[in-house]
N, C-alpha and C positions, 0 to 999 in steps of 0.2 A: 439454599443458602446456608452456609456453614453455621452461622450464629442462630439459625432458627431450627437447628437439628433437634434440640431438646423439646421444642414446641411440637415438632412433627411427631417425635416419639410419644409425647403425651397424648396427642390426637389418636395415634395408632392404638395406644393402650385403652383410651376411652372407647373406641369403637369395639375393641375386643371384649372389654368388660361389660359394656352396655348391651351389645348386640351379638356377641360371640363370633364376630367376623375378624379374620386375620388379614391384615394388610401389610404390604412392605412399602418402603419409602417411595418407590416408583409409582405406586398406586395413589399417592397423596399429592394433590395439587394445592399449593399455597401461594397466594399473591398478596401484594399490598392492597389494602382496602381502598376502594374508590373514594374520592374526596367527598362525594355527596352523602356518604354513609358514615355512621359512627364506627370506630374501630381502627386498628393498626394493620392487622393481617387477616386474610380471609381464606377459609378452607372451602373447597368446592365439594358439596355433599350430594350432588345429583346422582352419582353412581349408587349411593346407599338407598336413595328413594326407590329406585327400580328393584333393588335386591330385597329390601325389607317390606315394600308395599305400604310404607307409612308416609305421612305428609312431611315435607321439608321442615315445617315449623316444629313438629313433634321431635324429629331426629335432631334438629339444631338445638332445641331446648334441652334435650337429654344430654347431648354431648357437651354443650356449653356449661351446664350446671356441674357436670363431672369435672371438667377442666378447671373451672374456677375453684372448686373444692380441693382438687388434688395437685394443682400446679401453681406455685406461688408467683410465677411470672405472669399469670393470666388473672385479670381482676374484673373483667366484664365481657359480656357477649350479647349478640343479637342476631337474628336470622332473617334474611331478606330472600324470599324464594328459595333457591337452592344453594345459598351462600351463607356460611357461618362466619360472622365477623367477630374477631376477638380484640379486646383492648388489653395491652400489656402493661405491666407495672413499671413504675419509675426505676425500680431496682434493675429490671431487665436492660433498660437503656444505659444506665451508668455502668453496669457490669460488662456490657458489650463493649463500650468505649474503653474500659479498663483492660479488658482482654486484648483488644486490637492494639492498644498502645504498647503492649509488651511484645508484639510480633515485629521483629526488625525488618522482615522481608514480606510484609503484608501484601497479599495478592499475587505473590510470585511462587510458582510451584517448585518443588525439589526436582533435581535431575531425574529423568525417567529412563535413561539409558538408551535412548533412541537418537538417531542422527537424521537431520533433514538438510538438504541443500536447496538454497533459494537462489535462483538465477534472476538477475535484473540488470538494467542499464543496457548492456550488449549493443554498443553503438557501432556505426560504420566509421572508418578512418578517413573518410573523404569530406567530412564536414563537422562543425562543432556541435556540442550538445545544445539542444533547444528545449522549448517549453514542453513538447511531447515527451522528451527524455526525462524531464523533471518529474512528471507524473509517474512514469515508470520507476524511476529511481526511488522516489519517496514511498511509493506503495511497496516496492521490494524490500527496502530498508526497514520500514515499519513492520512489515510481515515478519521479517527476520527477528526483530526485537520482541515481537509478540510471541512468536514460537519459542524463543529462548525463555521468555517469562513463563511459558507453559511447560518448561522442563526439558526441552530438546537441546541437543548439541547442534548448533547451526553452522553450516558452512556457506558463506556468502560468495557467489561466483558470478562471472559474466562470460559470455562468448563474444569476443571482439571480432567484428566482421571486417577483416583486414585484407581481403582479397576480392577479385572480381572486376568486372568492367567499370563499375563506378569508381573504384580506387584508381584504375588506370586513367580515367578521364582527368582527375585532378593531377596525377603525375605528368601526363602528357601536356596539360595546359601549363604547368610550371616549367617543364622542359622547353616549351615553345615561347612562352611569354614572360617567364620569371626573371630573366637576366641575372641568374645566380643570387637573387634576393633570398634572405632567410628571415625567420622570425626575429632573430637578434638584430639583423641589420635594419629591419623595418619597424622594430619595437611593437610587433603584432603578436599576440598570443598564438601559440603553435597551431591549435585546432582551428582558430579563426583564419589564420594565414593559409592553411591548406584548403579550407572551405571556400576561400575567395577564388581559388583556382578551379574548383569544381563549378562554381557559378560562371567563371570566365569561360570554361569549356562550353557550357550551355549557351552562353552569349555568342561565342564564335560559331557554334554549330547552327544557331538560328540565322546568323548572317549568311552562312553557306546555304542553308535551306531556303531562305527567302530568295536568294539568287537562282537557286534550282527551280523554284516554282514558276519563275517567269522565263526560264530557258526553254529552248526548243525541246529538249529531252523531257523536261518536267511537263510541259503542255501536252506532249505526245502521250505520256503516261496517264495524265488526267483524262484525255480524250478516249484512251483505250480501256481504262478501268473504272471510270466514274459510274455510279449507279444512276438510274433514270431520275433526272431532275436535281441531281446533287451539284451544288455550286462548288467553285474552286476552294473557297475558304474551308468548308466542311470536309472536302476530300483530303486536302493537304494536312488538316488537323489529325485525321485518322491515319494518314499515310506516313506520319513522321517516323515511327519505329522501323517501318520497312525501308524508308530512305536511309536511316542510320546504318542499317545492316547491309544494304545492297548498293548504295550510291555514294555515301558520304566519304570524302577523303579523310576527314577527321575521325570518323567512325572506323575506317579501315586502319588508321594508325593506332587507335586505341585498342582495337582487337589484336593487332599485331603485337602490341606491347604486352597484352595478356598472354599471348602464346609464348612470348619470350620469357615471361615470368614463370609460366608453367614448365618451360624447358630449363629453368634455373640459369638463364643468361646472367652473367656476373654483373654487368653494368645495370641491368634492369633491377635485379635483386638489391643492389646497393642503393639505387634511387628509392626503391620501395621501402627499404629499412630506414633510410634517412627521413623520408617524409612521414612515415608512420611514427617514428620517434618524436617528431615535432608534435604530432597529434596527441600521442600518449602524455607528453609533458603538459600539454594544454588541458587534457582531460583531468589529470591529477590535481591541477589547480582548482578546477571546478568541483571535483569530488571533495577536496579539502574544505572548500567554502560551505558545502552542504553537510559536512561532517560525516561523510560516507567512506567506508573502507571495504576491501574485499579480501577474502581468505585464499582464494585461488582464481586463476585466470585461464581461460581456454581461448585459443586463437583459431579462427576458421582456416587459416593457412596450414594449421596442423591437423584440424579435425575433418577437413573436406574429403579426405580419403578414407576416413573411418566408415565402418558399416558394410564394406564389401564382404567381409568374412561372415557377417550376420546374414547376408543374402544367400550365401552358399548353405549355411545351416538351415535357413528358412525353406530353401528348396527341398532339402533332405527331409525336413519335418512335414512337408506338405503345406506349409503356411504360404509359400510363394510358388508361382508356376512360371514356366518359361515359354514365350511365344516362339514360333518358327524363325523369326528374325533375330533371336537371341536376347531380346528384351525380357526383363523379369517383372512380374506384376503380383499384386495381392488383390483378391476379390473380397470386398467387405459388404457386398450387397445384402448379405443375410442379416446385417445389423443396421440397415438403412443408409449405408454409405455406398460409394461406388468402387470401381476397379481403380487401383492406384499403381502407377509405375514406380518401381524401386531401383531399377537399373536399366539404363538405355541399351540399345542394341550394340552400340560401340563399346560397352563395358564401363561407361562413366556413370558416376553416382548422381542422384538428384538430392534435393534438400532433405527429404524425408529419410533417405539412406544415411546421410550425414548425422541427422539427429538421433537415429537409432544407435549408430556407433558411438556418438558422444555420450548418450545415456549409459551405455554399457561401460564406457571408459570411466565415467564418474563413479559408477558402482565399484569398479575394480580399484579405483584410487581411494575411495573413502568408505565403502561398505555401507552406504546410506540406506535408511528405511523409507524415506520420502524424498521426492523432488518437486519443487514448486517453480513453475515457469512464469515469470512476469512478462507478459507479451500482450500487445493490443488486440482487441477483439476481431480485427481483420484476419487473424490467424486462428480463429476458433475451430474451423473445420480441420486445419492442419494438425492441431493437437488432438482432436478426436481420433484422427487416423493414426497418428503416432502412438497414442496410448493403447489403441486397440491392437496395433501390430506388436507392441512390446508385450502385451498380455498374451497374444497367441504364440509368441516366442518363448513363453513361460519364464520371463525374466523375474527374478526374485523380488524386485522392487516395483513390479507392474501395478500392484494394488495401492501404492503410495504416491501416485503421480497426480499432480493438480496443475491446471492452467489458471493462473491468476489473471483473468481476462479483464481488460479495462477499456472504457470508451475514450474517444479522442478528446483532446482539450483544445479549445479555440480561445481567441481573444475577442473582445467586444467588436473589433474591426473585421473579424472573420477568420477564415482558414489560413494556414501557412503553407508555403511551397518552397522546399529546400533548393530546387534547381533554379528558381527565380530569385533566390536570395531574399525572400520575404518572411523568413522564419524569425522568431524572437529568440535570440541566443540566450542560453541559460545564464551566462555571466551578466548580460545586460539586464535580464529580469531580476537577478539577485541585487544588482546595483540599484534598480528602480525601486524595489520594495524597501530597501534600506533608506533610500532618499525620501520615500513617502513617510517612513517611520521618523526620520529626522525632522521633516516638516511638521508632523503631528506633535512631536516632542517639543519643538520650538514654540508651538502655540500654547502648550500646557505649562512649559517652563518648570518641570518637576525634577529634572536631573542636573540642573545647573550647578549644584553643590558638588557633583562628582568630578574627579579629575578628567582630563581630556581622554586619557586611555580608557577609563571606566565608562565614559559617555559613549565612546566609539563601540566598545564591547556590548554595552547595553542596547544601543541602536541596532547593532548586528543581530542580537538575539531577538529583538522585537520584529525586525524586518523579516528575518528568516522564519520566525515563528508564524508570522502572518502568511507568508508564502506557503509554508508547509501545511499549516492547518487548513487554509482555504481549499487546498487541493485534496487533502486526505479526508476531510469531512464528508466529501461526496462519495456515495457508494461506488466502488470501482467500476461496475458495469455501466454506469450512467455517463453519457457524454456531458461535458461541462464547459462553461466559459469562465476564464480567469480574468478578474478585474483587479489590477494592483492597488488602485486607490481604495476600493471597497474592502480589500483584504486587511488593511491596517486600521479599519474603523474600530474605535474603542467601545462601541456599542454593538449589540447583536452577536451573532454566532461567528466570532473571529478569534484568531490566536491571541492578539493583544488583550481582548476582553477577558480571556481565561488567565493569561499571564498576570493581569491586573489583580485578579482574585488572590493569586499566590503572593504577589507583592504586598497586598494589604495584610495578609497573614504574617509575612515577615516583619512588617511594621508593628503589628500587635505584639509579636514575640520580643522585638527589640524594646518596645515601650514597657512590656511586662517585666523585663529584666531577667527573668528565668522561666523555665518551663512550669507548667501547672503543678501545684503542690498536691499532696495526698488527699486534702480535703475536697478535691474535685469530685470524689466518688461518694461524698456525703450529700451531694446536691440531689434534691428529690422533686423539685418543681419543674420537670421537663416540659418545655412548651412545644407546640406543633412544628415550629421552624427548626428546633433542635432535633426533633424526631425525624423530620424530612432529611436533614443532613446525615443523620446516623443511618437511615435506611439506604441512602445513596452509598455510603461507605460500606455497608454490609454487602451491597450488590457488586462491589468492585471485583472480587475474585471470580464471580460468575461471568462478569462482562469480559474479563481477560480470557477466561476459558472459552467462552463463546466466540470471541474474536479470533482465537487460534484455530478453533474447529472450522470456522467459516472463512478463514483467511481474509478477514475484513477489518482493516484498521479504522474504517469509518465508525464502527460501533464504539471504539475507544474514544474517538474524537467527539462523538455526539454525547457520550456519557460525561466527558470532561466538561462540556458546555452546560449540561443540566446541573452538574454539581457546582460549577462556578456561579451559575445564575442564582441558585438557591443560597449560596454563600453570600453573594452580593446583597441579596434581600435580607438575609440574617444580619449582615454587617450594618445595614441601614436601620433595621427595625428593632434590634435587640442590643441592650447595653452589654458591652463585653468588659472593658477595663474598668468601667465605673458601674459594674453590676450591683444589684441590690444587696447581695451578701458575698462574703469571701468565697463560700462554696460555689456560688453561681459563677463568680469571676474565674475561679480555678477551672471549673468544668468547661466553661466556654473557651478559655485559652487552650485547654487540652483538646477540645473538639476542633478548634481552628487549626491547631498543629497537625492533627490527623488529616483534616481536609487538605491542608497544604502538602502533606506527604503523599497523599493519594493523587492529587493533581500533578505533582512532580513526577511520580512514577508513570502515570498515564501519558504525560507529555514526553517522557523519555522513550516510551514505546513508540511514539510517533516521530522520534528523532528531533524533538524540539527542546531547546534549553530554556530554563526559567531565569529571568533577570531578578536581582534582589530589589531593584528600584526601577521605576519607570515614570 
């Protein structure tokens, strides 16, 4: 911790003076003293016990006395087993707050000259963004903000999956059943509009498939291929993909459309461009609601041919090998993975090939040091393979690759299924949390003095803050359930609870009339609740650094809750504006201002706005 550096240096000097042992900062462990013991910070002295052959009590007593005598910041000590607990002076706390108050960008690192690209969102253009996309987007965006706070130049990107059989399904359904309807003519948002035709295709396919199952052909296939004791329902559930590929009239039309697209048939490409644009327009509206932007876009229709050159290079380097049928593979069994195909025998690429080429293209475009892929944990193995291949190809960015893997997100009602139209659309979810915030606000009646526009903006910030915080507070790798009503609760670990701490601080500032005066630093009767808040504030730069190193926004979210919780307790238990002395009042106002600033910075890293009132 930056503001404990002088204390650590004193400890190092004490050890050298008393015992002739030289330590560096990495050898020194300092933590906050546990609540059941007296003291503010604790040094771990176990390593010295073994080296010196003395008891912890003797070592602690010697070091403690030296520190109290030689460092004015330390006024007391005690030793419990292998832990030296130190009590710090009032001056230490006031000087720390004074020092932090002078730092305009507290917790934010200076530029480090390195570039990182963060990929997130990356939707398909056959359906609207949904709850699963929201977790992806929020994690990617927050990771981008946190890395930026750690000094990186960040390029935010996505790969838009705008080609393939799924896209052709929605195109074909619109062509057959759309009657030239458009998002404008139907007043339906573009991505929702196209998504309805993806669902329509599935519905029409199921009608066709149900008829097939009872047809003579279907029954004959069942009789010929069924496993022993397998009933028709189970058989046809497993046979569906085979039916689509080999028997379905709709499937044949969709595959023919894909072939036409690949052959650059003018009419097919025109339809593809028109429907994709409808979807892009819809996506942009949702991204705007979420406050998300991108610096670059990659399209699968452009990138799906990338990587073929890398295959040739890989063969020459001995990274890849060719089978007699012409297919190209990589053998990763030596690192606990399997053999992976990178080029089919007909010369066509697979997804891993495309991702190799896309990574190389990104490096060529931006010269990046790191790449972060925000993708669900279903693709964990894919990224292990990708990263290993890029490492073996000696790519200059191979050591800077990271898969920000995250678990699925469900609703209290269960899982979602896109093809069946049972997903929760992102737009609907955003509207729902804002509606919940509106209902909560109506019960409290605390923003009625605001103008209608201010009320709408405030409720938007509360609703989106609830949505974002509820999702981000969960460690990414964990699967989670999202409950809109629970997310806007003003009590407990929620976005509105933390926003309310910030709002209380803004109220204090308005009532105070001005920021704390210079006599704030004459205050000497620091109480335990004030110390607790200052310790939290001192931890902020380390929390930001750790979140960046771990690519984990949940640590910022959980830190924010702990700080807000202790501020709410401080607000209830300690007199601020009517404090006992003018020095106490000024100090507590200044302390509150800094807490508000830290909460605001932390929430900005989570992509959450702070309301002024709520």
